[in-house]
C-alpha positions in Angstrom: -21.5 -140.4 73.2 -24.9 -140.7 71.5 -28.1 -139.5 73.3 -30.4 -140.6 70.5 -32.7 -143.6 70.9 -32.2 -146.8 68.8 -34.7 -146.7 65.9 -36.6 -149.8 67.1 -37.1 -148.3 70.6 -38.0 -144.9 69.2 -40.7 -146.5 67.0 -42.3 -148.1 70.1 -42.1 -144.7 71.9 -43.8 -143.0 69.0 -46.6 -145.6 69.1 -47.1 -145.1 72.8 -47.2 -141.3 72.3 -49.8 -141.6 69.6 -52.0 -143.9 71.7 -51.8 -141.5 74.7 -52.6 -138.5 72.5 -55.5 -140.1 70.6 -57.1 -142.4 73.1 -56.2 -141.4 76.7 -55.8 -137.6 77.0 -59.3 -137.0 75.5 -60.8 -139.1 78.2 -59.5 -137.0 81.1 -62.0 -134.2 80.7 -65.1 -136.4 81.3 -65.7 -137.3 85.0 -67.6 -140.4 83.9 -64.2 -141.9 83.0 -63.1 -141.8 86.6 -63.8 -144.1 89.5 -64.7 -142.9 93.0 -61.0 -142.7 93.9 -60.1 -140.4 90.9 -58.4 -143.1 88.9 -59.6 -144.5 85.5 -63.0 -146.2 85.7 -62.6 -150.1 85.6 -64.9 -150.4 82.6 -63.0 -147.9 80.6 -59.7 -149.5 81.7 -60.7 -152.9 80.5 -61.5 -151.6 77.0 -58.3 -149.6 76.7 -56.2 -152.4 77.9 -57.6 -154.6 75.2 -56.7 -151.9 72.7 -53.2 -151.6 74.0 -52.7 -155.3 73.8 -54.0 -155.3 70.2 -51.4 -152.7 69.2 -48.5 -154.6 70.8 -48.0 -152.0 73.6 -48.7 -154.3 76.5 -46.3 -154.9 79.5 -43.4 -153.5 77.5 -41.0 -154.3 80.4 -41.6 -158.0 80.3 -40.0 -160.6 77.9 -41.7 -161.3 74.7 -42.2 -165.0 75.6 -44.4 -163.8 78.5 -46.5 -161.6 76.2 -44.5 -158.4 76.9 -42.5 -156.0 74.7 -39.0 -157.1 75.7 -37.7 -153.6 76.1 -34.3 -152.9 77.8 -34.4 -150.4 80.7 -33.4 -147.5 78.4 -36.4 -148.4 76.2 -38.7 -148.5 79.3 -37.5 -145.0 80.3 -38.4 -143.5 76.9 -41.8 -145.3 76.7 -42.9 -144.9 80.4 -42.3 -141.2 80.0 -44.7 -141.1 77.1 -47.3 -143.2 78.9 -47.6 -140.9 81.9 -48.3 -137.8 79.8 -51.8 -139.0 80.6 -52.8 -139.5 84.2 -54.5 -142.7 83.0 -51.5 -144.0 81.1 -49.3 -146.4 83.0 -52.1 -148.7 84.2 -53.5 -149.0 80.7 -50.2 -150.4 79.4 -49.7 -152.6 82.5 -46.7 -150.6 83.6 -48.0 -149.0 86.8 -46.9 -149.5 90.4 -47.0 -151.8 92.2 -47.6 -154.5 89.5 -44.7 -153.1 87.5 -42.1 -153.6 90.2 -43.5 -156.9 91.3 -43.4 -158.3 87.7 -39.8 -157.2 87.2 -38.5 -158.8 90.4 -40.5 -162.0 89.9 -39.0 -162.3 86.4 -35.5 -161.8 87.8 -35.6 -164.2 90.9 -38.6 -166.5 90.9 -38.4 -170.2 90.0 -40.1 -171.3 86.8 -42.9 -172.9 88.9 -43.4 -169.6 90.8 -43.3 -167.6 87.6 -46.1 -169.7 86.1 -48.3 -169.4 89.2 -47.5 -165.9 90.5 -46.0 -163.9 87.7 -47.8 -164.8 84.5 -51.3 -163.9 85.7 -50.0 -160.4 86.5 -48.4 -160.0 83.1 -51.6 -161.1 81.5 -53.6 -158.6 83.5 -55.7 -161.3 85.1 -54.8 -160.2 88.6 -53.4 -157.3 90.5 -50.5 -157.6 92.9 -49.1 -155.9 96.0 -45.8 -155.6 97.8 -46.3 -155.7 101.6 -43.3 -154.3 103.4 -44.1 -151.0 105.2 -45.2 -151.2 108.8 -46.8 -149.0 111.5 -43.9 -147.7 113.7 -41.7 -150.1 111.8 -40.0 -150.4 108.5 -40.4 -147.7 105.8 -37.2 -146.7 104.2 -35.3 -149.0 106.5 -36.4 -152.7 106.0 -34.4 -153.7 109.0 -37.2 -152.3 111.2 -39.5 -155.1 110.1 -41.5 -156.5 113.1 -44.0 -158.7 111.3 -42.8 -162.3 112.0 -43.0 -165.6 110.2 -42.3 -168.6 112.4 -41.8 -172.2 111.5 -44.9 -174.6 111.8 -43.8 -178.2 111.3 -41.3 -178.9 108.6 -42.7 -177.2 105.6 -44.8 -174.1 106.6 -44.6 -170.7 108.1 -47.1 -168.8 110.2 -47.2 -165.0 109.9 -48.3 -162.5 112.5 -48.0 -158.7 112.5 -49.3 -155.6 110.6 -48.5 -153.7 107.5 -49.7 -150.3 106.3 -49.7 -148.0 103.2 -49.7 -151.1 101.1 -50.4 -149.9 97.6 -53.1 -151.8 95.6 -53.9 -154.2 98.5 -57.6 -153.5 98.2 -57.8 -155.1 94.7 -54.7 -157.4 94.8 -54.9 -161.2 94.6 -51.1 -161.9 94.6 -48.9 -160.6 97.4 -45.2 -160.4 98.1 -44.8 -160.2 101.8 -41.6 -159.2 103.7 -41.5 -160.8 107.2 -38.8 -161.4 109.9 -37.7 -165.0 110.1 -34.7 -164.4 112.4 -32.9 -161.7 114.3 -29.9 -161.7 112.1 -29.1 -158.2 110.9 -28.4 -159.1 107.3 -30.3 -162.4 106.9 -33.2 -161.9 109.1 -35.9 -161.1 106.5 -37.7 -163.4 104.0 -40.1 -162.7 101.2 -43.2 -164.9 100.9 -45.9 -165.2 98.2 -49.5 -165.6 99.2 -53.0 -165.3 97.6 -55.7 -163.0 98.8 -58.1 -166.0 99.3 -55.9 -167.5 102.0 -57.2 -167.3 105.6 -55.2 -165.7 108.4 -55.0 -162.1 107.3 -57.4 -159.2 106.6 -57.5 -155.6 105.4 -58.1 -153.4 108.4 -58.8 -150.3 106.4 -58.2 -148.4 103.2 -56.2 -145.4 104.4 -57.4 -142.0 103.0 -54.7 -140.1 101.4 -54.2 -136.5 100.0 -53.9 -137.4 96.4 -55.6 -139.6 93.8 -55.3 -143.3 94.5 -54.1 -146.3 92.5 -56.6 -149.1 92.0 -56.8 -150.9 95.4 -55.7 -147.8 97.4 -53.2 -147.8 100.2 -54.3 -150.3 102.9 -53.5 -151.4 106.5 -53.2 -155.2 106.8 -53.3 -157.5 109.8 -51.7 -161.0 109.8 -53.0 -163.4 112.5 -51.9 -166.9 111.6 -51.5 -166.7 107.8 -49.8 -170.0 106.8 -47.4 -170.1 103.8 -45.7 -173.3 102.5 -42.0 -173.4 101.8 -42.7 -173.6 98.1 -43.9 -170.0 98.3 -40.7 -168.5 99.7 -39.2 -166.2 97.1 -35.5 -166.6 96.7 -34.5 -168.3 100.0 -35.0 -168.0 103.7 -33.0 -165.0 104.8 -32.9 -163.4 101.4 -35.6 -160.8 102.1 -33.3 -157.8 102.4 -31.6 -158.7 99.2 -35.0 -159.1 97.5 -36.1 -155.7 98.6 -33.0 -154.1 97.1 -33.4 -156.0 93.8 -37.0 -154.9 93.6 -36.8 -151.3 94.8 -33.8 -150.3 92.7 -35.6 -150.7 89.4 -39.0 -149.8 90.9 -37.6 -146.4 92.1 -36.3 -145.7 88.6 -39.6 -146.6 86.9 -41.3 -144.0 89.1 -38.8 -141.4 87.8 -39.6 -142.5 84.2 -43.3 -142.0 84.7 -42.9 -138.7 86.7 -40.9 -137.0 83.9 -43.9 -137.7 81.6 -46.3 -136.2 84.0 -44.1 -133.1 84.5 -43.9 -132.7 80.7 -47.6 -132.9 80.4 -48.1 -130.2 83.0 -45.8 -127.9 81.2 -47.6 -128.7 77.9 -50.9 -127.6 79.4 -49.4 -124.5 80.8 -47.7 -123.6 77.5 -50.9 -123.9 75.5 -52.5 -121.5 77.9 -49.8 -118.8 78.2 -49.4 -118.7 74.4 -52.9 -117.4 74.0 -53.7 -115.7 77.3 -53.6 -111.9 77.1 -52.5 -109.9 80.2 -52.1 -106.1 80.2 -51.3 -105.9 76.5 -49.0 -108.9 76.1 -49.3 -112.6 75.8 -48.2 -114.3 79.0 -45.5 -116.2 77.1 -43.9 -112.8 76.2 -43.5 -111.7 79.8 -40.0 -112.2 81.2 -41.2 -113.3 84.6 -43.3 -116.1 83.0 -40.4 -117.1 80.8 -38.2 -117.5 83.8 -40.8 -119.8 85.5 -41.4 -122.0 82.6 -37.7 -122.1 81.5 -36.6 -123.1 85.0 -39.2 -125.9 85.3 -38.3 -127.3 81.8 -34.6 -127.3 82.7 -35.1 -129.1 85.9 -37.2 -131.8 84.1 -34.5 -132.2 81.5 -31.9 -132.7 84.2 -34.1 -135.4 85.7 -34.6 -137.1 82.4 -30.9 -137.3 81.8 -30.2 -138.7 85.3 -33.0 -141.2 84.7 -31.6 -142.3 81.4 -28.1 -142.6 82.8 -29.4 -144.9 85.5 -31.3 -146.9 83.0 -28.2 -147.3 80.8 -26.1 -148.5 83.8 -28.7 -151.1 84.6 -28.6 -152.3 81.0 -24.9 -152.6 81.2 -25.3 -154.9 84.2 -24.6 -152.4 86.9 -26.6 -151.9 90.1 -27.0 -148.1 89.5 -27.5 -147.5 93.2 -26.2 -144.0 93.3 -27.5 -143.2 89.9 -31.0 -144.3 90.9 -30.8 -142.3 94.1 -29.8 -139.1 92.2 -32.6 -139.6 89.8 -35.1 -140.2 92.5 -34.2 -137.0 94.3 -34.0 -134.7 91.3 -37.0 -136.0 89.4 -39.3 -135.9 92.5 -38.4 -132.2 92.9 -38.6 -131.5 89.2 -42.1 -133.1 89.0 -43.4 -130.9 91.8 -41.7 -127.8 90.3 -43.3 -128.5 86.9 -46.8 -129.0 88.2 -46.6 -126.1 90.7 -45.4 -123.8 87.9 -48.2 -125.0 85.6 -50.8 -124.4 88.3 -49.4 -120.9 89.0 -49.5 -120.0 85.3 -53.0 -121.4 84.8 -54.3 -119.4 87.8 -57.8 -120.4 88.8 -58.1 -122.7 85.9 -55.2 -124.7 87.3 -56.7 -124.8 90.8 -60.0 -126.1 89.4 -60.8 -129.5 88.0 -61.1 -128.1 84.4 -57.6 -129.4 83.8 -55.8 -132.4 85.3 -53.1 -130.1 86.8 -54.7 -130.0 90.3 -54.9 -133.8 90.2 -51.2 -133.9 89.3 -50.4 -131.4 92.1 -51.9 -133.5 94.8 -50.3 -136.6 93.3 -46.8 -135.0 93.0 -46.2 -134.4 96.7 -45.8 -138.1 97.4 -42.8 -138.3 95.0 -40.4 -137.1 97.7 -41.6 -139.8 100.0 -42.4 -143.1 98.2 -39.7 -145.7 97.7 -37.3 -143.9 100.0 -37.6 -140.3 101.2 -35.3 -137.8 99.5 -33.3 -137.4 102.7 -32.5 -141.1 102.8 -31.3 -141.0 99.2 -29.0 -138.1 100.0 -27.6 -140.1 102.9 -26.9 -143.0 100.4 -25.1 -140.6 98.1 -23.0 -139.2 101.0 -22.0 -142.7 101.9 -21.0 -143.5 98.3 -18.9 -140.3 98.2 -17.2 -141.2 101.5 -16.3 -144.6 100.3 -15.3 -143.8 96.7 -13.8 -140.4 96.9 -12.9 -139.0 93.5 -14.1 -142.3 91.9 -17.6 -141.2 92.7 -17.5 -139.0 89.6 -16.0 -141.6 87.2 -17.4 -142.1 83.7 -18.8 -145.5 82.8 -21.3 -148.0 84.1 -19.8 -148.6 87.5 -21.6 -147.6 90.7 
């Protein structure tokens, strides 16, 4: 059992780390590099994306023939972690949600014609995308509660009516993946549609204010009132929407974990630098047992999360679905991220609560981790159901699960 990275993947990881250290982290201290929603300023982002492309660090999750890096999921885990040591990192490398998850699922299931029209512009960074599933008083963790409907119009089109909310990136997106109900069948009642922002029949009702910093395009409420979509823009097939969401969300949940481990590591790095030099009543903070307990616990929990994330990535690379592995990682890493950032803020004191470091930014961001892509309680339910079905096989070695 070998926990080391293959040399080619480790070389890419080292390049990402150097780029983050040299070009991204120094930008975080200057408020001019932020937009009004506390993300990287679009002008700065454009320049840095060009630099990432020039260094061969662009869209590492995509195949090389699409202009990406062609990394396996294990390689993504190692590199995404390094990217998110900067709060600006993932979007610079075109590896941020929701584009990341949308690219991955489109590459897996779209037709070649759909890939050319809908996927390649996202890979190229020419457009942003959004995944419209969550609804007011409807589906969240449970896609079966989808009430937005798509009904047949003639022989080759669908008309969509309904509402979606908390749709990440919708304010800037041009390409959308939309989940809508096409029948009342419990398993085959949902369908995924592709549409462009310029099409009539829908609108953004509002950009929903949130507690933490926002992705580009925010989190929006959408209304559909007659949006028409041709059959050629059905993704997979009619009735395959639930299957599509599971294909997309499995890997997307894990990429969140990959990025969160990097953010947690960075929070501890900032705290360690401070406590090594900060004097308190005759001792450096790092020499105090109470402080060692805090930092040691946070580091251990992050490492547990990293191992679970890498195990799930390995299972996916072996051809497994990794459903229970991804659920475990999602629960543990969400908690570990919050623990790491909260510990860093506590050890930094007023400096951590201020905007003099990015730790307060991370703290507000981290709370969403236990909610997005399935609340922790839902993932615990998933694990309980696996245990009930599998019994002692739940704990088997290998890539099954």
